[in-house]
Structures are given as C-alpha cells and as structure tokens.
C-alpha positions, 0 to 999 in steps of 0.5 A: 244111593250111588257111591260118591266118587272122589272126582265128584267131590273135587269138581264140587269143591272147585265150583264152590271155591271158584264161584262158577262153572267156567272157573271150575273148568279152568281149575280142573283143566276140562270143558265146562260141560264136564263140570256141569255133568259132574255137578248134576250127578252129585246133586242126584246122588245127594238128593239135594240142590247144591247151587241155584241157577239164577240169570247165568250165575250160581247161588250157593245153597245152605246144603252146599255150605254144609257139604263143602265143610265135609268134602273139603278135608276129604279132597285135601287129604286125597291130594296129600296122599298123591305125594305121600310116597316120593322117591327121595323122601321115604315114608312109612312106619318102620318096625325094627327089632334089636338086641340089647347090645345094639340098643346100648351104643350102636343105635343111639349114635345114629338114630338122631341123625336118621330121624332128622334126615327122614322125618317121614319115617315113623320108627318103632324100635323093639328090644328082643333076644336073638331067636325071637327076632328071627321068628318075628322076621319070618312072621312079618312082625318086623321089617328089619332086625339087628341080630347075631350073624352072619346069617345064612338062610335062603329067605333072608339077606343081611349086612354087617353092622358091628362086632361085639366083643365078649368077656368072662366076668369072674369074681376078683379073686380069680385072675386066670381061666385056669383057676376056674373049677368048672365042676364046682362053678355056677354059670349065670346066663340069659335064657336059651333064646339068647345067642350069647348063651349058645355062643358061650356053651359052644366055647365051653364044648370046644374047650372040652368043658362038661356043661356046668351048672347054669342058672338063668337070670335075664338081667345084666345087673343081676348077673353082675351082682351074683358074680360080684358076690362070688356065687359064680361067673358069667359071659358078657358083651363088653358094651353091657359092662360100660353102662353108667349104672354098673360102674360101681360094680366094676371094681367087684368083678374081673374081666377075662378075655380068652384068645379063643372067645372071639367077638360076635358080629351083629348084622342087619337082617331082613326078608329077602326080596321084601325090603322097603325104602325106609328099611333100606335107608335105615341100613344105608344110614348106619353103614355110613356111620360104622 
C-alpha cells in the first residue's frame, strides 16, 4: 500500500466538510480537477470508495464517515504545527540546571512572571552542584545553567546573573577569625564537586593555612547543626542562612565576614552557538529583573 500523504487527507477533509468537489477546490485554492485527482488517489490507496457519485453530487459512504473521524484530528494537528514556532512567542521544553543558591532567592523572584509571559515554554528546572552543571552542559543534557563564574571556555558563553556573598559560620564562642585554631578545627563542607568548597579551600591557601580536617555533609541544615553544636566551622552562601527553617539556629552560630572572602558571582551559562529562543528569552527576562 502506498503511503498516505498529508495533502490527500487535507483534500478529503475539505470534500467531506464542504460536501462537493467545487466547494473543496475553493477552500484549497485549486482547480476542481486537482481535488478529484487527489480523491481518486486516496480511494485507491485505501481500497475503499469514500463517496458515491450520483447525478453530479457526492454521497458520503460509511467508510468515509469512519475515515473522517480518524483523519480530522491529523489535519487539525498538522495545521497547528505550522504555527507552533512563532518568532514573537517562543515555544519548547527548556531544561535549566541551577545551583541551590540560585533556587533559593534569585529564580523564585522572576519565575512566575516568566511563566506568565511565555506560556509556550515548558520549563524543567534541576538542582545540581557546580561541576555537575558544567558536565551536563557539555553532554547536551541542559540548555542553560546557573552556576559559578566568570566562565572562560571556548565552547561556552555566559551572562552575569547575581553575586552571592559568603560567610564563615562559627560557634558563638568564636568572635574573630584569629580565635580559630585551624590545626584543631574541623571544617564541614559540601562535596568536592561544589564550587564553594574549592573557593573556600583556595581562600585558606591564600592565607597560608594548611588544609584542616574536612568532613563532607551535603545538607546546609546539618552543617549548621554541627557548627551550632561546637563541632567545627563551615563556609556558607548567605542566602542559605536566611531560610525560614533555619531561623531558629541563627542564634546558635555566628557569621564572620573576612574582607578577603569575596562574593562569588553566579552566571547564566550556555553552549556557544547553540542557544535557543526559549533560553535567550529566559536570560533576557532575568537580566531585566537584576
């Protein structure tokens, strides 16, 4: 059996709904002979007579009624597909990966307005650590990432999103950095794929501090609890200290802000020369709300 063509279905639906070859030709903007030829092709492919010819008019057959029920949704869907990607209304499934700090305050402030402005964009938002986000970008698993920067790579482009300030989180009995005995202090941090861990370790090296004992705990609530219990210190993005669930613990820890512990910038990052319209609109939207 020959393959059905969309044009044959369109002509059939036109004939069925208009009730005549002439009416279908007007709808399809072609000559009646073209409509007749397409109908004959379709009947030959199906092996069914779709219309009876009686005294210059068409009579719909039971086979035509059944075929119309199946063909109409196909033709309607095809017509809708032609207008799926309009320049002023981007559509698509946009996959964005983000650091937890971006998900805490930055993204929630702008996401509702973005969703309202671009209803055709289906957003998939994933929380991942820094180096995982970079790998997922290269592997094509993400269209866009919100991660630490600045980014300098020949295959990536980026745009500044916001700056995240950092603090040392220490027990309340410690009032200055000078009181910390690094040789005897345990440091609680996220895993090695977290940018803030490497950032903090680099800060220690610049200060000439030998690498202290580091314990890995991938939970800010658990890290804060360990510090509050006097078991050691940590380094936090400030946004992770302002969560409602952590407010009861703030009285149990102290935040120290060394002058040389600079803020960490967070960037939108994407693969160079492969940005899509939904991703571009996403970045533009949040750039306006910085």
